[in-house]
Backbone bond lengths (Angstrom), bond angles and torsions (degrees), N, CA, C in turn:
res aa  C-N    CA-C-N  psi(-1)  N-CA   C-N-CA  omega(-1)  CA-C   N-CA-C  phi
1 M - - - 1.469 - - 1.533 108.61 -
2 D 1.350 118.35 127.04 1.459 120.23 -175.82 1.524 110.59 -78.26
3 A 1.339 114.49 162.29 1.469 120.96 -174.35 1.518 112.24 -63.10
4 D 1.348 117.28 -38.95 1.467 119.93 -179.61 1.518 111.43 -61.81
5 H 1.319 115.91 -38.62 1.468 120.29 -179.96 1.535 110.33 -67.28
6 I 1.335 116.31 -39.47 1.465 120.82 178.73 1.528 110.12 -62.58
7 V 1.343 116.10 -45.64 1.467 120.32 179.87 1.516 110.56 -62.43
8 T 1.323 117.23 -44.00 1.469 121.49 179.96 1.527 110.76 -62.46
9 S 1.314 117.18 -42.51 1.460 121.32 179.54 1.523 111.07 -64.42
10 F 1.340 116.32 -41.29 1.458 120.24 -179.94 1.526 110.60 -66.87
11 D 1.327 116.96 -41.12 1.469 120.76 177.05 1.528 110.72 -59.95
12 A 1.326 115.85 -39.22 1.468 120.22 178.38 1.519 110.98 -65.10
13 E 1.329 116.38 -38.26 1.463 120.20 178.94 1.529 111.42 -68.42
14 L 1.325 117.13 -38.14 1.462 120.12 176.16 1.523 110.52 -64.99
15 G 1.331 116.05 -36.80 1.457 120.09 175.75 1.523 111.44 -64.59
16 Q 1.318 115.97 -38.70 1.459 120.58 177.19 1.527 110.52 -64.70
17 L 1.324 116.07 -38.06 1.464 120.76 177.91 1.532 110.16 -63.11
18 D 1.333 116.66 -43.86 1.468 120.82 175.80 1.525 111.05 -56.86
19 N 1.328 116.19 -43.16 1.464 120.68 -178.80 1.525 111.61 -63.78
20 L 1.325 116.45 -39.18 1.467 120.44 179.05 1.531 110.68 -65.40
21 V 1.338 116.41 -43.22 1.462 120.10 178.31 1.528 110.45 -64.24
22 A 1.328 116.68 -42.40 1.466 120.54 179.05 1.526 110.98 -63.14
23 E 1.319 116.93 -40.88 1.470 120.57 178.28 1.528 110.43 -63.80
24 M 1.308 116.69 -44.87 1.460 120.83 179.19 1.532 110.61 -63.30
25 G 1.318 116.24 -41.20 1.458 120.13 178.64 1.515 112.38 -64.82
26 G 1.332 116.62 -39.61 1.457 120.03 177.16 1.512 111.84 -61.96
27 L 1.329 116.30 -40.42 1.468 120.69 177.78 1.535 111.00 -65.21
28 A 1.330 116.62 -41.14 1.464 120.58 179.41 1.529 110.61 -64.40
29 E 1.312 116.65 -40.88 1.464 121.20 178.56 1.528 110.15 -63.27
30 T 1.333 116.72 -44.41 1.460 121.50 178.35 1.521 111.48 -64.44
31 Q 1.329 115.75 -38.05 1.463 121.31 178.99 1.527 110.85 -60.96
32 L 1.316 116.74 -45.68 1.461 120.63 179.24 1.523 110.74 -64.47
33 A 1.325 117.16 -46.24 1.468 120.85 -179.45 1.529 110.67 -59.09
34 G 1.332 116.60 -41.83 1.455 121.15 179.63 1.522 111.85 -65.85
35 A 1.326 116.61 -40.35 1.469 120.99 -179.71 1.526 111.00 -64.97
36 I 1.334 117.04 -42.70 1.468 120.87 179.87 1.530 110.14 -67.62
37 D 1.310 116.93 -41.75 1.467 120.95 178.73 1.528 110.67 -61.87
38 A 1.325 116.60 -43.32 1.463 120.99 178.84 1.527 110.78 -62.96
39 L 1.325 116.51 -38.61 1.463 120.98 179.44 1.525 111.38 -64.04
40 V 1.314 116.45 -50.14 1.461 121.02 -175.55 1.531 111.10 -65.15
41 R 1.335 116.78 -40.63 1.463 120.69 -176.71 1.532 112.77 -92.94
42 R 1.352 115.72 -1.01 1.471 120.88 -177.29 1.525 110.66 52.87
43 D 1.308 113.31 45.84 1.472 121.93 -176.47 1.531 108.54 -95.01
44 L 1.327 116.44 98.91 1.463 120.30 -175.01 1.522 112.18 -71.03
45 A 1.330 117.42 -31.62 1.464 120.10 177.50 1.537 110.16 -65.26
46 K 1.315 115.85 -41.80 1.467 120.45 177.82 1.528 110.41 -65.73
47 A 1.321 116.52 -40.48 1.469 120.14 179.07 1.523 110.69 -62.24
48 A 1.328 116.69 -41.13 1.469 120.53 178.51 1.521 110.92 -64.69
49 E 1.329 116.26 -37.03 1.473 120.91 178.71 1.522 110.81 -64.62
50 V 1.330 116.56 -40.98 1.467 121.10 178.81 1.526 110.16 -63.05
51 R 1.313 116.87 -42.97 1.469 120.27 179.91 1.527 111.48 -60.74
52 K 1.319 116.08 -42.14 1.464 119.84 -178.64 1.524 112.39 -70.12
53 S 1.334 116.53 -35.51 1.465 119.99 -174.31 1.525 112.62 -71.70
54 D 1.325 117.41 -12.93 1.473 120.10 -179.67 1.524 111.54 -61.15
55 R 1.315 117.75 -27.99 1.467 119.66 -178.46 1.531 111.72 -65.37
56 H 1.332 117.00 -25.75 1.470 119.32 177.87 1.533 110.58 -68.96
57 I 1.340 116.09 -37.67 1.463 120.38 177.02 1.528 109.85 -65.97
58 D 1.326 116.04 -42.63 1.470 120.03 178.55 1.529 111.08 -60.69
59 A 1.334 116.20 -40.85 1.465 120.44 -179.30 1.527 111.13 -64.98
60 L 1.330 116.31 -37.89 1.472 119.53 178.92 1.528 111.06 -69.17
61 E 1.333 117.04 -36.13 1.466 118.49 176.49 1.528 110.15 -61.48
62 T 1.324 116.56 -42.61 1.467 120.42 178.18 1.525 110.71 -61.77
63 E 1.326 116.40 -41.53 1.464 120.42 179.27 1.528 111.16 -63.45
64 I 1.347 116.54 -41.88 1.463 120.38 178.75 1.523 110.83 -66.51
65 D 1.329 116.94 -40.41 1.473 120.66 176.66 1.529 110.49 -56.58
66 Q 1.321 115.81 -49.54 1.464 120.62 -177.91 1.526 111.40 -65.47
67 F 1.329 115.62 -38.40 1.465 120.53 -178.83 1.529 110.57 -66.05
68 T 1.337 116.55 -44.29 1.467 119.47 -178.51 1.531 111.17 -68.79
69 I 1.318 117.37 -37.46 1.478 120.34 176.94 1.521 110.03 -61.21
70 R 1.329 115.56 -41.68 1.477 119.83 178.74 1.535 110.68 -63.78
71 L 1.347 116.37 -42.86 1.469 119.53 178.99 1.529 111.29 -62.78
72 L 1.319 116.38 -42.94 1.464 119.90 -179.58 1.525 111.41 -64.15
73 A 1.327 116.40 -39.20 1.462 120.64 -177.06 1.521 112.51 -74.39
74 L 1.328 116.77 -43.06 1.467 120.70 -172.67 1.525 113.34 -91.44
75 R 1.347 117.19 -33.92 1.468 119.75 -175.11 1.526 113.07 -98.77
76 Q 1.332 115.85 -22.86 1.462 121.16 -178.00 1.537 111.93 45.34
77 P 1.340 116.34 59.15 1.470 120.10 -176.27 1.530 112.00 -66.42
78 V 1.317 115.49 155.21 1.461 121.48 177.87 1.530 108.79 -132.37
79 A 1.345 114.87 167.84 1.461 122.69 174.82 1.526 111.65 52.02
80 E 1.332 117.62 -130.14 1.465 121.45 -174.55 1.527 112.02 -61.74
81 D 1.325 117.73 -39.06 1.466 120.30 179.37 1.526 111.14 -61.35
82 L 1.315 116.52 -39.74 1.463 120.18 177.84 1.524 110.56 -64.98
83 R 1.328 116.81 -40.65 1.470 120.35 179.06 1.521 111.03 -63.86
84 V 1.315 117.01 -37.14 1.471 120.73 178.56 1.524 110.58 -61.59
85 V 1.312 116.01 -44.41 1.469 120.60 -178.27 1.532 110.23 -67.14
86 I 1.327 117.20 -46.40 1.465 121.03 -179.20 1.529 110.69 -64.68
87 A 1.342 116.97 -42.17 1.469 120.53 179.55 1.528 110.86 -62.74
88 A 1.325 117.18 -41.25 1.463 120.50 178.95 1.523 110.89 -60.93
89 L 1.313 116.11 -40.10 1.464 121.24 178.95 1.534 110.54 -62.01
90 K 1.321 116.62 -44.85 1.467 120.74 -178.78 1.528 111.43 -72.29
91 I 1.315 116.97 -36.97 1.464 120.75 178.92 1.522 110.14 -64.65
92 A 1.328 116.35 -40.16 1.471 120.11 178.04 1.521 110.55 -60.84
93 S 1.327 117.22 -38.46 1.460 120.98 177.76 1.526 111.08 -63.86
94 N 1.340 117.04 -40.89 1.462 120.82 176.57 1.522 111.64 -64.33
95 L 1.311 116.78 -40.77 1.465 120.42 179.86 1.523 111.50 -66.43
96 E 1.328 116.21 -35.33 1.466 119.43 177.93 1.532 109.88 -64.26
97 R 1.321 117.00 -39.28 1.461 120.53 178.31 1.531 111.04 -67.67
98 I 1.322 116.61 -36.52 1.468 120.11 175.84 1.534 109.79 -59.81
99 G 1.317 116.18 -42.72 1.463 120.13 177.35 1.517 111.55 -62.15
100 D 1.325 117.07 -41.20 1.465 121.26 179.18 1.528 111.49 -63.30
101 Y 1.329 116.80 -44.87 1.460 119.83 -179.96 1.534 111.05 -64.98
102 S 1.326 116.82 -37.78 1.463 120.11 177.21 1.530 110.71 -64.15
103 K 1.326 116.13 -40.05 1.465 120.44 176.63 1.524 110.46 -62.17
104 N 1.326 117.35 -38.86 1.458 120.81 178.42 1.527 111.77 -63.83
105 V 1.333 116.49 -38.13 1.472 120.33 175.72 1.529 109.49 -60.59
106 A 1.329 115.95 -45.18 1.464 120.49 179.86 1.530 111.30 -62.38
107 K 1.332 117.07 -39.47 1.470 121.01 179.46 1.524 110.90 -59.06
108 R 1.321 117.18 -46.12 1.457 120.74 -175.25 1.523 112.29 -73.75
109 T 1.320 117.30 -15.34 1.462 120.54 175.31 1.521 111.14 -61.03
110 F 1.331 117.19 -32.25 1.464 121.00 179.72 1.531 110.77 -63.77
111 A 1.326 117.06 -39.27 1.463 120.46 178.24 1.528 111.21 -72.74
112 L 1.334 116.69 -42.21 1.463 120.53 -177.72 1.529 112.03 -65.38
113 A 1.321 116.32 -31.22 1.465 119.94 -179.19 1.526 111.87 -63.91
114 Q 1.330 116.83 -19.01 1.465 121.08 -178.88 1.532 112.00 -95.84
115 A 1.338 117.10 -1.69 1.460 121.05 -176.29 1.522 110.26 -115.26
116 Q 1.325 115.20 166.05 1.456 120.10 178.19 1.533 110.42 -69.71
117 A 1.313 115.37 150.14 1.466 120.47 178.51 1.519 109.69 -69.50
118 M 1.320 116.67 144.46 1.462 122.28 -177.42 1.529 110.64 -105.25
119 G 1.320 116.18 77.80 1.454 120.58 177.99 1.520 112.08 53.53
120 G 1.324 115.74 -131.04 1.466 120.28 179.51 1.512 113.15 -99.59
121 S 1.340 116.63 18.02 1.467 120.07 -174.74 1.522 112.50 -61.53
122 S 1.343 116.42 -41.37 1.468 119.22 178.95 1.518 111.06 -62.47
123 N 1.337 116.55 -35.12 1.465 119.97 178.47 1.529 111.28 -68.95
124 T 1.338 116.53 -33.90 1.470 119.47 176.16 1.521 110.31 -66.57
125 V 1.343 116.20 -41.60 1.464 119.74 175.62 1.525 110.20 -61.56
126 A 1.339 115.89 -40.30 1.473 119.86 179.03 1.523 110.75 -62.71
127 R 1.340 116.62 -38.96 1.468 119.75 177.97 1.519 110.45 -64.49
128 M 1.336 115.99 -42.92 1.469 119.55 175.38 1.529 110.09 -58.24
129 G 1.342 115.73 -44.26 1.462 120.46 -179.43 1.510 112.88 -61.15
130 Q 1.339 116.35 -40.47 1.462 120.53 179.28 1.528 111.07 -65.42
131 L 1.335 116.13 -41.05 1.469 119.82 177.49 1.527 110.78 -62.12
132 V 1.317 115.49 -45.20 1.460 119.78 -177.93 1.527 110.83 -68.92
133 Q 1.327 117.08 -37.49 1.463 119.85 177.00 1.528 110.51 -60.55
134 G 1.339 116.11 -40.96 1.459 119.84 175.88 1.518 112.10 -63.38
135 M 1.332 116.63 -37.19 1.462 120.43 177.15 1.527 111.22 -63.05
136 I 1.335 116.23 -41.80 1.467 119.79 179.51 1.525 110.33 -62.92
137 K 1.336 115.88 -46.68 1.467 119.79 -179.45 1.528 110.85 -59.81
138 N 1.327 116.10 -46.69 1.464 119.74 -176.56 1.522 112.51 -68.63
139 V 1.333 116.36 -35.88 1.460 117.69 -178.81 1.528 110.52 -72.09
140 L 1.329 117.36 -31.00 1.469 119.70 175.37 1.529 110.59 -69.10
141 D 1.343 115.97 -39.70 1.469 119.80 175.05 1.530 110.00 -61.12
142 A 1.348 115.87 -41.84 1.469 120.44 179.37 1.523 110.67 -63.45
143 Y 1.321 116.44 -38.49 1.466 120.74 179.17 1.523 110.94 -62.84
144 L 1.310 116.83 -48.98 1.468 120.17 -176.93 1.530 111.66 -67.88
145 A 1.351 116.44 -32.41 1.467 120.63 -179.40 1.527 112.64 -90.26
146 R 1.355 116.60 -5.21 1.473 121.55 -175.11 1.532 109.33 54.57
147 D 1.357 115.24 45.91 1.460 122.92 -172.42 1.526 109.68 -103.71
148 V 1.319 117.13 99.30 1.463 122.25 -177.81 1.527 110.89 -67.57
149 E 1.323 117.32 -37.00 1.467 120.73 -178.78 1.532 110.54 -63.02
150 K 1.304 116.77 -41.74 1.474 120.28 178.46 1.522 110.22 -68.31
151 A 1.316 117.16 -36.18 1.467 120.95 175.82 1.524 110.49 -63.10
152 D 1.325 117.93 -39.22 1.461 121.82 178.14 1.526 111.25 -63.67
153 D 1.323 116.70 -35.87 1.462 120.76 178.15 1.527 110.50 -63.34
154 V 1.328 116.75 -38.29 1.460 120.80 176.97 1.525 110.46 -63.65
155 R 1.316 116.65 -43.16 1.473 120.23 178.28 1.527 110.74 -58.93
156 A 1.328 117.39 -40.68 1.462 121.34 -178.02 1.526 111.51 -68.58
157 R 1.321 117.14 -35.61 1.456 120.94 -176.66 1.530 112.43 -71.15
158 D 1.302 117.67 -18.67 1.465 119.98 -179.02 1.525 111.49 -63.71
159 Q 1.319 117.51 -26.23 1.465 120.67 -179.58 1.530 110.96 -64.02
160 E 1.324 117.31 -36.35 1.462 120.96 178.74 1.528 110.85 -65.18
161 V 1.332 116.27 -39.22 1.469 120.52 176.85 1.528 109.55 -62.65
162 D 1.329 117.13 -43.95 1.458 121.81 179.35 1.530 111.23 -59.72
163 Q 1.324 116.43 -42.70 1.462 120.45 -178.44 1.526 111.43 -66.37
164 L 1.320 116.77 -39.50 1.465 120.33 175.90 1.528 110.76 -62.96
165 H 1.318 115.99 -39.41 1.459 120.07 179.69 1.523 110.74 -63.21
166 T 1.325 117.90 -44.01 1.463 121.04 178.64 1.526 111.29 -62.59
167 S 1.335 116.48 -43.03 1.463 120.70 179.67 1.527 111.06 -62.20
168 L 1.329 116.18 -43.89 1.458 120.30 179.93 1.529 110.85 -66.84
169 F 1.318 116.74 -37.35 1.465 121.70 178.31 1.531 110.31 -57.23
170 R 1.314 116.82 -47.70 1.464 121.39 179.09 1.528 110.86 -63.15
171 E 1.319 116.18 -43.12 1.465 120.96 -178.91 1.530 111.48 -60.97
172 L 1.323 116.40 -44.52 1.462 120.52 -177.40 1.528 111.53 -70.12
173 L 1.323 117.61 -36.21 1.468 119.94 175.00 1.527 110.61 -60.63
174 T 1.330 115.84 -40.28 1.463 120.41 179.19 1.525 110.98 -63.49
175 Y 1.330 116.88 -43.75 1.468 120.36 177.92 1.533 110.84 -59.26
176 M 1.320 116.95 -41.56 1.467 120.49 -178.15 1.525 111.80 -66.26
177 M 1.325 117.18 -35.48 1.465 120.47 179.20 1.529 111.33 -73.01
178 E 1.316 116.71 -28.47 1.462 120.50 -178.40 1.519 112.93 -73.87
179 D 1.345 116.59 -32.96 1.465 119.44 -174.89 1.534 108.96 -155.78
180 P 1.331 118.17 119.61 1.468 120.62 -179.75 1.527 113.42 -57.87
181 R 1.321 117.13 -24.60 1.466 119.77 179.05 1.530 111.89 -66.92
182 N 1.310 116.18 -16.06 1.470 120.94 179.42 1.529 112.37 -83.54
183 I 1.324 116.56 -11.00 1.467 119.25 -171.80 1.525 111.85 -61.03
184 T 1.333 117.91 -46.44 1.473 119.97 -177.28 1.527 112.51 -62.85
185 P 1.363 118.97 -54.89 1.472 116.93 -179.78 1.518 113.45 -63.52
186 C 1.340 116.62 -36.17 1.465 118.98 -179.34 1.526 111.60 -67.23
187 T 1.321 116.09 -38.22 1.463 119.00 178.43 1.517 110.91 -62.43
188 H 1.323 116.97 -44.17 1.468 119.89 177.77 1.527 110.76 -63.12
189 L 1.339 117.13 -40.25 1.464 120.15 179.07 1.531 111.32 -66.71
190 L 1.335 117.18 -34.55 1.464 119.96 176.21 1.526 111.40 -61.47
191 F 1.335 116.11 -44.38 1.459 120.05 178.89 1.533 110.74 -65.87
192 I 1.329 116.00 -40.80 1.464 119.67 179.33 1.523 110.60 -61.99
193 A 1.338 116.31 -46.75 1.465 120.19 -179.74 1.529 110.91 -61.06
194 K 1.330 116.43 -38.93 1.466 119.62 178.50 1.523 110.49 -66.31
195 N 1.333 117.21 -37.97 1.460 119.86 177.20 1.526 111.31 -61.36
196 V 1.332 115.97 -43.01 1.471 119.82 -179.88 1.528 109.78 -66.39
197 E 1.340 116.28 -41.24 1.470 119.66 177.74 1.523 111.12 -60.52
198 R 1.319 117.34 -38.90 1.463 121.33 178.97 1.529 111.08 -68.49
199 I 1.315 117.02 -33.56 1.464 119.34 175.64 1.528 109.50 -61.15
200 G 1.339 116.54 -41.10 1.464 119.85 176.00 1.516 111.58 -59.88
201 D 1.342 116.57 -39.16 1.465 120.02 177.55 1.529 111.54 -62.78
202 H 1.330 116.41 -39.33 1.465 119.37 179.72 1.533 111.25 -69.03
203 A 1.330 117.00 -36.31 1.468 119.49 175.18 1.528 109.97 -62.32
204 T 1.340 115.35 -38.84 1.467 120.19 177.80 1.527 111.13 -66.11
205 S 1.321 116.69 -38.16 1.469 120.24 177.28 1.530 111.04 -63.22
206 I 1.325 116.65 -37.54 1.465 120.32 176.11 1.524 109.77 -62.63
207 A 1.339 116.21 -41.87 1.466 120.12 178.03 1.524 111.03 -58.93
208 E 1.323 116.28 -38.50 1.462 119.92 179.37 1.525 111.72 -69.87
209 Q 1.339 117.22 -33.58 1.459 120.36 175.54 1.529 111.60 -66.26
210 I 1.331 116.12 -31.14 1.475 119.88 176.73 1.531 109.05 -65.52
211 H 1.325 116.53 -40.27 1.466 120.57 174.34 1.525 110.49 -56.26
212 Y 1.316 115.13 -48.90 1.471 120.16 -179.48 1.525 111.05 -60.67
213 M 1.320 115.70 -42.94 1.458 120.62 -177.01 1.533 111.80 -63.88
214 V 1.323 115.95 -41.70 1.471 120.75 -174.87 1.532 111.88 -85.06
215 D 1.346 116.11 -45.64 1.468 120.41 -172.14 1.523 114.37 -100.76
216 G 1.329 116.43 -11.63 1.455 119.23 -179.42 1.513 114.09 82.63
217 A 1.341 117.16 9.27 1.468 121.03 179.44 1.523 108.78 -155.19
218 L 1.331 115.80 152.01 1.460 120.79 174.99 1.526 109.30 -72.67
219 P 1.340 118.44 160.50 1.474 120.28 179.12 1.523 111.42 -55.08
220 A 1.318 115.95 141.07 1.465 120.43 -177.27 1.521 111.80 -78.03
221 D 1.331 117.50 -28.31 1.459 120.68 -177.10 1.524 111.54 -85.01
222 E 1.312 116.18 153.59 1.455 122.03 178.01 1.522 109.77 -71.65
223 R 1.328 115.53 143.62 1.458 120.32 176.20 1.528 109.26 -66.82
224 L 1.357 116.45 131.26 1.454 120.58 177.08 1.522 109.83 -69.29
225 K 1.331 116.60 133.86 1.460 120.63 -178.94 1.525 109.44 -124.67
226 G 1.324 115.51 135.04 1.458 119.85 179.59 1.510 112.54 -123.90
227 D 1.329 117.49 12.07 1.461 121.31 -178.31 1.526 109.89 -93.60
228 D 1.345 115.22 106.15 1.461 120.67 179.75 1.528 111.68 -106.22
229 S 1.334 117.13 15.75 1.465 119.73 -175.45 1.533 112.24 -61.41
230 S 1.330 116.65 -29.75 1.475 119.34 -179.51 1.527 112.34 -65.46
231 F 1.331 116.65 -21.01 1.463 121.09 -177.84 1.530 112.19 -110.00
232 T 1.333 116.75 3.78 1.456 120.92 -173.93 1.524 112.03 -80.04
233 V 1.327 115.72 129.89 1.461 122.93 175.75 1.522 107.91 -126.82
234 V 1.326 116.75 126.70 1.469 121.62 177.05 1.523 107.56 -115.63
235 E 1.338 116.82 117.60 1.458 121.77 -178.42 1.533 110.02 -85.70
236 P 1.339 117.28 139.16 1.473 120.33 175.73 1.536 109.78 -60.85
237 K 1.322 115.57 148.80 1.462 120.04 179.29 1.523 110.51 -62.70
238 G 1.310 115.32 137.72 1.449 119.78 177.54 1.510 114.28 90.37
239 V 1.362 116.12 -3.23 1.466 119.78 179.85 1.523 110.20 -89.76
């Protein structure tokens, strides 16, 4: 087999790897959108569908794992080609976690559907979800285009998601202090909001892998963080 044919075959396999990652990312994006839609509309059938569809994302991660192991063993890539294979492996792991967090949002929709609505909290979660969904779409575009600048934009947008999460955290704590009957729905909404915030973190991690893939190093600057919920204290009125 001549060298040109080997190079062409390897390029085709790398293209196939890109397609698998893009397919997995599209499923993860759809999974999140479905989970948020089910939450806002209290659509239990949609929530059940989201939970079931997670297995397709898991299956694609397994396929990507096997594909990259085969490439490493048979092609023994070096330099940029090696970074592409390693980055795809790590990105697939991030996408699998995004699918898991989306499934968790769908799970808690079943409990929330039985409780009273908490003001505009579900809409705030939906706004967070829309921001994060946009981050997933853009980071996948950045991956396929090998666009570091677009990946950096995704990293910057994560701060807005963090700030929304902190604001919602304070709001839900206040609701719980006002009326004990709010504790159950607010607790579920707190977990849901944290799941969405973590999805944003995984999208940001994918952006950093794009840096590694293209430049051979992770970003030198620290990721901007706007989530202060770990330090947030809300005092009861009159205290």
